[in-house]
C-alpha positions as CSV (number, residue, x, y, z in Angstrom):
1,M,0.0,0.0,0.1
2,K,2.9,2.3,0.8
3,K,4.3,1.7,-2.6
4,L,1.2,2.7,-4.1
5,L,0.7,6.1,-2.5
6,P,3.6,7.7,-4.4
7,L,2.6,6.1,-7.6
8,A,-1.0,7.4,-7.3
9,F,0.5,10.6,-6.2
10,C,2.6,11.0,-9.4
11,F,-0.1,10.0,-11.6
12,F,-2.5,12.8,-10.3
13,A,0.4,15.4,-10.4
14,I,1.1,14.5,-14.1
15,V,-2.8,14.5,-14.9
16,S,-3.3,18.0,-13.0
17,C,-0.5,19.5,-15.1
18,N,-2.5,20.3,-18.1
19,N,-1.3,23.1,-20.5
20,E,-4.7,23.5,-22.3
21,Q,-6.6,26.3,-21.3
22,P,-10.1,26.0,-20.0
23,A,-12.8,26.4,-22.7
24,A,-14.3,29.9,-22.8
25,P,-17.8,29.8,-21.5
26,A,-20.5,29.8,-24.2
27,E,-22.1,33.1,-24.4
28,N,-25.5,33.4,-22.7
29,I,-27.8,33.5,-25.5
30,T,-30.3,35.5,-23.4
31,T,-27.7,38.4,-23.6
32,V,-28.1,38.9,-27.2
33,N,-30.4,41.7,-28.0
34,Y,-32.5,42.0,-31.1
35,D,-34.9,44.6,-29.5
36,W,-34.0,46.9,-32.2
37,L,-35.9,44.9,-34.8
38,P,-39.6,44.8,-33.7
39,G,-41.8,47.2,-35.4
40,E,-43.9,47.8,-38.6
41,W,-41.4,48.6,-41.5
42,V,-42.3,49.5,-45.1
43,R,-39.8,49.3,-47.8
44,T,-38.8,52.8,-49.4
45,N,-36.8,51.6,-52.3
46,D,-39.4,49.1,-53.9
47,T,-40.2,48.7,-57.4
48,D,-42.9,50.8,-59.2
49,G,-46.4,49.6,-58.3
50,K,-45.3,47.5,-55.3
51,Q,-45.2,48.0,-51.8
52,T,-43.3,45.5,-49.3
53,F,-43.7,45.3,-45.4
54,E,-41.9,43.5,-42.7
55,N,-43.6,43.3,-39.4
56,W,-41.3,42.3,-36.3
57,V,-42.5,41.1,-33.1
58,K,-40.7,39.9,-30.0
59,Q,-42.4,36.8,-28.8
60,N,-39.9,36.2,-25.7
61,D,-36.6,36.9,-24.5
62,T,-35.0,34.7,-27.3
63,T,-37.5,34.7,-30.1
64,Y,-38.2,37.1,-32.6
65,L,-40.9,36.6,-35.5
66,A,-41.3,38.3,-38.8
67,H,-44.0,38.4,-41.5
68,G,-42.8,39.9,-44.7
69,F,-44.9,40.7,-47.8
70,T,-45.4,42.5,-50.9
71,M,-48.6,44.0,-52.1
72,K,-49.4,44.9,-55.8
73,G,-52.5,47.1,-55.6
74,A,-54.8,45.0,-53.1
75,D,-53.1,41.5,-54.0
76,T,-50.5,39.9,-51.9
77,V,-47.8,38.8,-54.5
78,W,-45.3,37.3,-52.1
79,Q,-44.8,36.7,-48.4
80,E,-42.7,34.6,-46.1
81,F,-42.4,34.1,-42.5
82,A,-39.1,34.1,-40.2
83,T,-38.2,33.2,-36.9
84,L,-35.0,34.6,-35.2
85,S,-34.1,32.5,-32.3
86,P,-31.4,30.1,-30.9
87,V,-31.0,26.5,-31.8
88,N,-28.7,24.5,-29.8
89,N,-27.1,27.6,-28.1
90,Q,-26.6,29.2,-31.7
91,W,-28.8,32.1,-33.2
92,Y,-30.5,31.0,-36.4
93,L,-32.9,33.1,-38.7
94,R,-35.3,30.3,-40.1
95,V,-37.6,31.4,-43.2
96,K,-40.5,29.6,-44.4
97,M,-42.6,30.8,-47.4
98,G,-45.8,30.1,-45.9
99,K,-47.2,29.8,-42.6
100,T,-48.0,26.1,-42.8
101,D,-44.8,25.1,-44.6
102,S,-43.3,22.3,-42.6
103,S,-39.6,23.0,-43.5
104,S,-37.8,26.0,-43.4
105,T,-34.5,27.4,-44.8
106,D,-32.0,28.1,-42.1
107,F,-29.4,30.8,-41.9
108,K,-27.0,30.6,-39.1
109,V,-26.1,33.9,-37.4
110,I,-22.4,34.6,-38.1
111,E,-21.9,37.9,-36.8
112,Q,-23.8,40.2,-34.5
113,G,-23.7,43.4,-32.8
114,E,-25.5,46.3,-31.1
115,N,-27.6,47.1,-34.2
116,F,-27.0,44.5,-36.7
117,F,-26.5,40.6,-37.5
118,N,-25.4,38.5,-40.5
119,C,-26.3,35.1,-41.1
120,E,-25.7,32.5,-43.8
121,N,-26.5,29.3,-45.6
122,Q,-23.9,28.3,-48.2
123,Q,-26.0,25.5,-49.5
124,N,-29.1,27.7,-50.4
125,D,-28.9,28.9,-54.0
126,F,-30.3,32.4,-53.1
127,P,-29.7,34.0,-50.9
128,K,-26.5,32.6,-49.3
129,L,-25.9,35.6,-47.0
130,I,-28.8,37.7,-45.2
131,K,-27.5,41.1,-43.4
132,Y,-29.8,43.0,-41.2
133,K,-28.6,46.5,-39.7
134,K,-30.4,49.3,-38.0
135,S,-29.2,53.0,-39.0
136,G,-31.0,55.8,-37.5
137,Q,-34.7,55.3,-38.3
138,Q,-34.0,52.8,-41.1
139,L,-33.8,49.0,-41.1
140,L,-31.3,48.0,-44.0
141,A,-31.5,44.4,-45.3
142,E,-29.2,42.9,-47.8
143,I,-29.6,39.4,-49.5
144,S,-26.9,38.3,-51.6
145,A,-25.1,35.2,-53.2
146,D,-22.0,35.2,-55.2
147,T,-22.3,38.4,-57.4
148,M,-26.1,39.1,-56.9
149,K,-27.3,41.5,-54.4
150,V,-30.4,43.1,-53.4
151,N,-30.8,46.0,-51.1
152,F,-33.8,46.7,-49.0
153,V,-34.6,50.1,-47.2
154,F,-37.3,50.1,-44.8
155,E,-38.5,52.8,-42.5
156,K,-41.0,52.4,-39.4
157,K,-44.6,52.6,-40.5
158,G,-45.6,56.3,-40.0
159,N,-42.0,57.7,-40.6
160,Q,-41.9,56.7,-44.4
161,V,-42.0,59.2,-47.0
162,V,-44.9,58.5,-49.3
163,K,-44.1,58.5,-53.0
């Protein structure tokens, strides 16, 4: 037994001498704040004859919901639904073309800051990259893939200039 004690002590000493740094704690997803997103947004750089809207609401501390749609006269010619929320401790923007769609196209948030976020899905044909940024009273969005880019300029409903 006395011979095993020094051996055990050496074993524990060697095991405890680990040069690896402890893993950085994962960012608490509840500290990420997208409260600059909610509101009724109207696109100001739309094509003639169309009006595009994005309505964002905060469902809870970690879930934001959006309904985007384009009107041509009294007809809805395009719409999508999006959810911005964490999945397995990583933020995603999940986009569905209809409320009842069973599948979504998921874009992983790769960069975020006080008033912006960028997300990507390189397997998607278009877009591969989605960017959102609040600048003053405007919400700027950009969708892109390879050399194609589409910019959206939104203002809060009631603040936009009527054309």
